[in-house]
C-alpha positions, -999 to +999 in steps of 0.1 A: +324-196-065+304-180-037+286-150-054+264-138-026+259-147+011+227-167+003+249-193-015+262-204+019+227-211+031+216-229-001+246-253+003+243-257+041+206-264+040+212-293+016+239-308+037+224-302+072+187-297+066+175-309+100+204-295+121+196-266+145+211-235+130+199-208+154+180-211+187+169-190+217+149-201+248+117-202+227+126-214+192+149-238+175+153-232+138+169-257+115+188-248+084+159-260+062+135-239+082+158-209+080+160-212+043+122-217+039+113-187+061+140-166+044+124-175+010+090-164+024+105-130+034+121-127+000+089-135-018+070-108+001+096-082-007+097-091-044+059-087-045+064-052-031+086-046-062+116-033-043+151-041-054+185-028-042+166-008-015+172-004+022+150-027+044+148-022+081+144-054+103+127-041+134+125-072+155+138-086+188+170-107+187+156-141+176+163-168+150+134-152+130+154-120+129+183-138+111+158-154+087+146-119+079+182-108+072+187-137+048+153-131+032+163-095+024+195-108+009+176-133-013+154-105-026+183-084-038+178-057-012+200-048+019+191-049+055+196-027+086+188-042+120+170-019+145+167-032+180+133-026+196+150-015+228+170+013+211+162+049+222+134+064+200+156+094+192+183+071+177+157+051+157+142+083+143+177+095+132+185+062+115+152+062+096+158+098+085+192+088+070+181+055+056+147+063+042+137+026+041+115+011+014+100-015+038+101-022+075+098-059+086+085-063+121+066-089+141+031-086+158+046-079+192+063-047+179+038-039+151+025-007+167+059+007+173+070-002+138+040+017+123+047+046+146+083+050+132+073+043+096+065+073+074+033+073+053+050+059+022+069+031+040+052-003+039+053-024+071+054-062+067+047-085+096+070-115+098+043-136+113+021-131+083+049-134+057+060-169+067+025-184+061+021-168+027+045-190+008+067-180-022+075-188-058+110-203-059+114-196-096+107-159-090+133-158-062+159-176-084+153-151-112+160-122-088+189-140-073+205-144-107+207-106-109+227-102-076+264-099-078+290-100-051+296-062-051+259-055-043+252-042-008+243-068+019+238-045+049+241-010+064+251-010+100+249+023+119+277+035+142+277+065+165+286+098+148+307+125+165+280+150+157+252+129+172+240+117+138+245+080+133+266+069+104+255+040+082+283+018+071+277+002+036+291-034+033+288-057+003+283-094+000+319-098-012+333-082+020+313-105+042+322-136+021+359-126+023+355-122+061+337-156+065+364-174+044+392-159+065+376-168+098+368-204+088+403-210+073+424-192+099+405-197+131+394-233+124+356-231+126+336-259+112+302-277+114+309-290+150+311-255+166+284-243+189+284-205+194+267-184+221+257-150+209+262-121+233+263-090+210+232-072+196+226-079+159+231-042+151+266-044+164+292-057+139+306-081+165+278-105+157+287-108+120+314-133+127+293-158+145+262-154+124+279-161+091+303-187+104+272-206+115+256-203+081+288-210+061+298-241+081+266-256+093+274-248+129+249-239+157+244-205+174+224-201+206+211-166+213+217-160+250+189-140+268+202-106+278+189-109+313+210-140+319+242-119+319+230-106+353+231-141+368+265-157+363+255-191+377+225-193+353+246-181+324+274-206+329+248-234+334+231-223+301+264-225+282+274-258+297+240-275+291+241-265+254+277-277+250+288-243+238+324-244+226+330-209+212+326-175+227+330-144+206+322-117+232+331-081+240+358-080+268+333-064+293+312-096+293+342-118+298+356-095+325+322-095+343+324-133+348+361-132+357+357-104+383+327-121+400+346-154+403+323-173+380+351-184+357+369-201+386+337-215+402+319-229+372+333-250+343+324-252+306+335-287+296+333-282+258+350-248+256+375-245+227+375-209+216+374-176+235+376-146+212+372-109+221+372-076+204+355-042+203+376-028+232+408-036+251+408-069+270+427-064+303+455-089+308+446-098+345+411-109+335+424-128+304+448-147+328+419-158+349+402-174+319+436-188+307+444-204+340+410-221+341+411-232+304+448-236+295+441-256+263+415-232+249+424-210+218+423-174+229+421-148+201+422-110+203+402-095+174+405-060+160+386-042+133+361-014+127+326-017+112+340+002+082+362-029+074+337-057+080+343-063+117+378-079+118+409-066+102+436-082+125+437-111+149+461-124+175+461-160+186+477-158+220+505-184+222+530-169+246+529-157+282+519-121+287+532-098+315+506-080+336+518-047+323+517-058+287+489-050+262+475-080+243+486-074+207+460-071+180+483-091+160+485-095+122+463-087+093+435-111+083+440-128+049+434-107+018+436-076+040+465-051+043+468-032+076+496-006+079+506+024+100+511+059+087+528+087+106+515+123+108+531+130+074+515+099+058+548+081+057+548+043+062+560+032+096+581+000+097+601+003+129+591-009+163+575+013+190+568+043+167+531+053+168+510+058+138+474+056+125+460+022+115+450+022+079+432-007+060+430-016+024+413-046+007+380-062+000+369-058+036+368-020+033+332-007+032+319+016+004+315+045+028+287+061+048+251+060+036+240+094+022+270+111+039+295+119+012+313+145+033+322+121+061+330+094+036+356+116+019+372+123+052+382+087+060+378+066+029+406+082+010+431+075-018+461+055-006+487+082+002+516+058-005+511+062-043+491+081-069+495+056-098+458+045-098+427+049-076+429+028-045+407+036-015+418+029+020+401+034+053+417+056+079+406+042+112+416+070+136+431+044+158+467+047+169+490+017+171+526+006+169+547-026+163+564-044+191+597-064+188+578-094+174+563-072+146+529-076+162+506-046+161+499-031+196+467-009+199+475+024+217+442+043+216+419+065+195+433+095+177+402+113+190+415+106+225+449+123+219+453+154+240+479+181+244+486+185+281+515+204+297+530+210+262+531+172+254+509+150+233+493+123+253+472+092+244+446+087+270+444+051+260+480+046+271+470+057+306+440+033+305+461+004+294+485+010+323+456+011+348+441-021+334+472-040+345+460-036+382+443-069+390+414-054+410+404-028+384+375-039+363+369-010+340+387+023+334+382+054+313+402+086+311+387+119+298+402+153+295+387+182+315+397+210+290+385+240+311+406+229+341+433+213+320+432+180+340+432+144+331+404+126+349+403+088+354+370+070+361+372+034+373+353+005+386+370-019+410+379-029+446+410-006+449+416+029+463+427+058+442+460+062+461+470+026+452+461+033+415+483+064+414+511+046+431+509+018+405+508+042+376+539+060+389+561+032+378+544+028+344+537+062+329+555+096+331+545+120+358+529+144+333+505+117+322+493+110+358+455+117+363+448+148+384+416+131+398+407+094+401+370+088+406+355+055+416+321+045+401+297+018+411+294+009+374+308+023+342+282+039+318+280+019+286+265+027+252+243+005+231+272-016+219+285-024+254+314+000+251+322+027+276+301+058+271+328+085+271+303+112+260+283+106+291+314+109+313+324+141+296+289+154+301+292+148+338+323+170+339+305+197+320+276+196+344+300+197+373+316+229+359+281+245+354+272+238+390 
């Protein structure tokens, strides 16, 4: 039985001690080294006499950063990654919520770490920790006290009020997620991943823990390489990367610039995407180039340990079709509720996606009010306490009983007396081959739907295309072309910034 996430590393380090586990352009770290350095981190934290406390890992995205995560886990504490490039205001808010016991940083970022730490927070430098050694017996004694329901990490998502929300996830949830992925998606020790997402974004959970569980290898792609498609594709090919688990915007970027058609990845076996909608035209560019690759659409919120449903694409998709988010992951129940909390079973009736199972997080760190809003008693019965997570996402079943994502409940508006999902308009626009990104927002003062887009197509052609796919009352009043779409820290479209542009326009 796997009790905590460190059990994976203990086993893998014995089987593949000298195999490269994690690497970037500067460092290659084997599983044996990963475990040794994680033990050093654990030893330092145990000497600080902290247990079941929040530990911030304030380091750049490196193999050492992952060793720090595992070290925190060995010590019986839980980690929160903070990227050194995050805006200082967001860092300050997260620290205010978390009140960490310790901050682990490196010498390069030492001054910044000490600036953000309050007087009673100890700052440990990774560079010093890993040369101090550890007492294995002490770590094993602490490890014996850890159980699978203990907290592994707290990841922060954006809050609607501007205050980040810390999602609390246990060892058991991540173990459950890792077992599903390995068994259902076919990952094993031969896989070579290429990391694209920040470590503070839950999209990285799948590839990190598949690597540790299976003895695979993960290369951390330098962020600046995503600006140079030729270098990026060469980097992936030279390292024999066979699995990409990326956000759609990164895959679309390569497709739209012609890099997918021009360059070839000879070892590619898996292309998986999630976090936002993957447009069918860009998916087809990848599919045409790699007809034998397994393409998988992943869906799931941070509040349910990253992935709750998945769809292995095995049939042809029409250009005006949305890629289904598929079926529930093993040991997870995903269902739709209507506005009266009645279960939806019929096709093409919209409802809110709700999730129950081991994957569901404990709630939000030190935010009971928001936790009670969305982590609620299952409304389908009152026989015993059973918490579910209400995602706020709207979906429906198609004729194949696959779940189709429609949009956010937050993006539902009332316009001309009718309820409209802005995501439905976006999905229709994404079927235009030349559109790269699209976002619809509602201009409440003017009562207009505004569409922003990036792509080599004019607004008249967009409106003409939409006319055959959505009702007239859903048509945007204005279609605005952008050179680039504003993105937030997780690589998703920054809707707040676009709404802010509209507000500034009204004030002017």
